[in-house]
N, C-alpha and C positions, 0 to 999 in steps of 0.2 A: 725296859729302859725308855719306852715311849717312842712314838713314831718319829718325831723330829730328831731325836738322838740317833735312832737306828738308820734313818735315811740320809740325814744331812749332817750328822756329827755335831749337833747343837743341842743345848738343853734349854728348857724354859725356866726363867728365874721365877721367884715367888710372885713377882708383880706381873707375870704374864709376858714379859718381853723376851726376845731371843738373846741368849748369851752368845759370846764369840764362839766360832767353831773350835772344837777340840783339835788338838794337833794329832795328825796321823802318825802312828808309830811305825808300821811296816808297809804301808801302802806305797806301791811303786807307781806314782802318778805318771800318766802319759805313756806307760809301757803296756802294750796290748797283752791281755790275758793269754796265758799259754805259750808265751815266747820267752826266750832267755836273753833277749837284747838288753843292753845297758842304757842306751840313749832313748829318750822319749820320741814317739812318733809325732806327738802334738804337744806344744807347750802353751799353757794358759796362765795368764797373769792372775795375781791374787784378786785384783779388782774384778776381773771377768769371772773368776770362780765364785766370788761372793754374789755377783749379780745373777749368775746362772742358778745358784742355790735359792736366791730370792724368787726368781721366776718360777722355778719348779715347786717351791713351797706354796706359791700363790694359787696353784691349780687345785681343782676340786674334782676328784681326790688329788692329793699331792702326787707329782710325778717324780721320777728319778733318772730318766734317760733322755738323751738328745741325740739326734742323728745329724751328722755333717756329711754333705755331699759336695763333691768337687768334680764337675764335668771336665775341667781342664785346670792347669796350674794358674793360680791367681784368681779363680772364680769359685766362691764358696757359698753354701747355703746351709742354714740351720733350721731344724724343726723338732718339736717335742715328739716323744714316743710315749703316748699315754699308757699303752699296755705293757711297756717295758720289755718287749720281746725283740731280740735282735734277729736279723735275717740269718739264713743258714750259714753263709760264708762271711758274715760281718766280722770285722775286727772290733773287739770290745776293749775300750780304753778306760781304765778307772781313774777317777779323781776323788778327792775328799768330798763325799756327799752326793756324787752322781757318776754316771757312766756315759761315755760317748760311743756311738756306733758308727762305723765307717764301712761302706760297702766295698767289694773288691776293686771295682773300677776307680773309685775315688782314692784308694790308699796311696798310690804313687804321687798324687797331687797334694795330699794332706801331709805326707811324710816331710817332717822338718818345718812345718808351718807353725805359726804362733797366733794366739787369739788374745785380744786385749779388750777392755771396755774403756772407752775414752769419752771425755766430756770437753766440748769445745763451744765456740761462740754460736754455732749453728745447731746445737743440741748434743745429745749423748747417744751412744750406741756401741755395739760390738764391732770390732775391726780386726779382720784377718790380715796377716802378713805372709806372703808367699815364702817358701824356703829360701835361705840365703844361697844355697847351692843351686844355681840356675842351670838351665839346659846348656850343655857344652856349646860354645859359640862355633857355628859352622864357619869354615873357611870360604871366603868369597871365591867364586869360580866363574869361568866364562859362561855365557849363555849356551845351554845345551842344544842339541839338535832335536828335531821331531816335535811332537805335540807339546812336550814339556817346555821346550824352548819358546813355543808360541805363547804359552801362559806367562813365561818370564817377561817376554817383550810387552805383553799387555799390562803386566804389573808395573813395569818401568814407565810405560807411557802414561798410566794413571798417576803415578808418583810425580812425573815431570810436568804434566799438564794441569793437575788438580790439587795435589798435595803440597809440593815444594814451593810453588808460587805463594801459597798462604803462609807457610812456616818461615819463608825467607824474610818476611816482614819483621820477624822477631830474631833474625840472624841465625836461623836454624836450617837444617837439611836432614832429610830422611832417605837412606839408601837401601837398596835391596841387597842382602847378603846371600840368601839362599831361598829356594822354593822346593819343598819336598813333601810329598804325600798330602797335598792340600794345605800345608802350613807355610806361611810367609815369614821369613826371618828378616827383621829390619834393624838397622842401626841408625841411631839418632846422633847428630853431631852439631857443632856450633852452639847456638843458644838453646837448643833442645836437650843437649847433653847435660844431665844434672839438674834440669829444670823441674820445679815442684809440680808443674802442670803437665809434664810429659806423659804420665800414665793416662790422664784424661784425654790428652790430644790423640794418643794412639788408639784408645778404645772407643771414644765417642766420635772422633773425626776420621782418622785414617782407616781403621777397621771397617767402619760403616761404609766409607766410600769404596774401598777395595772389594768388600764382599757384595756390595750392591751392584758393582760393575762386573765382577768376575765370579760367577756362581761356583766355579771349581774350588774357590778358597774356603776352607773350613775353620781357619784360625790364624791368629797373628802372634808372633813371639818377638819380644824386644830383647835383643842381644847386646844392647848398649852397656858399656861400663860407665854408669852414671856417676860413680864416685870419683871419676877422673875429670868430670866436667868443670867448667869455670865457676858454676854455682852448684856444688855437689850436694843436692838435697838428699841423695841416697847414701851419703858417706856413712 
């Protein structure tokens, strides 16, 4: 059938150009091999799949596998797997023309995520979207006693003295909902709720300040319902 047809589901036309991918008949895209699940672990748009096939076909020799790593929810990385060999405990997720490998640690963070290829005014590239089902929102509770309570008070002091004075200029506020096992759960309100820049504010500003000041912090989670904001960018 030829290498391109075998690996990527495409054929070469007589003029040497690539024909459109053939339609998969029984391929259960996004469903890890060896599982009986019905819902995909990962969803990839047609544009992203076409771009992945293009990138893989451009390798010398052509590759057919990509690894996705997610150290935490919302943070993803992709890399080619030239030898096509998965790790011992990797989930192997088939798509038309290629396979995705996901290591055991990353599975929970990849579960329900989607991948697209977008073109915008600042260029083009792959874009992951975290799962729609977010971490269950913790209930706000009083400051606990002991060492944990000391960290709570330090977090609130940093928010009050360094973070909120800055976001207040945009009519926003960021409050501490929970601190558990090194993870800070924050809720954004006012002008920050539903704002298109909220993710950048949290990751590039708030997380940098908090982790730089309080070394016990290992991560930040946004538990805001952004779809209910005045400017619901996340609706």
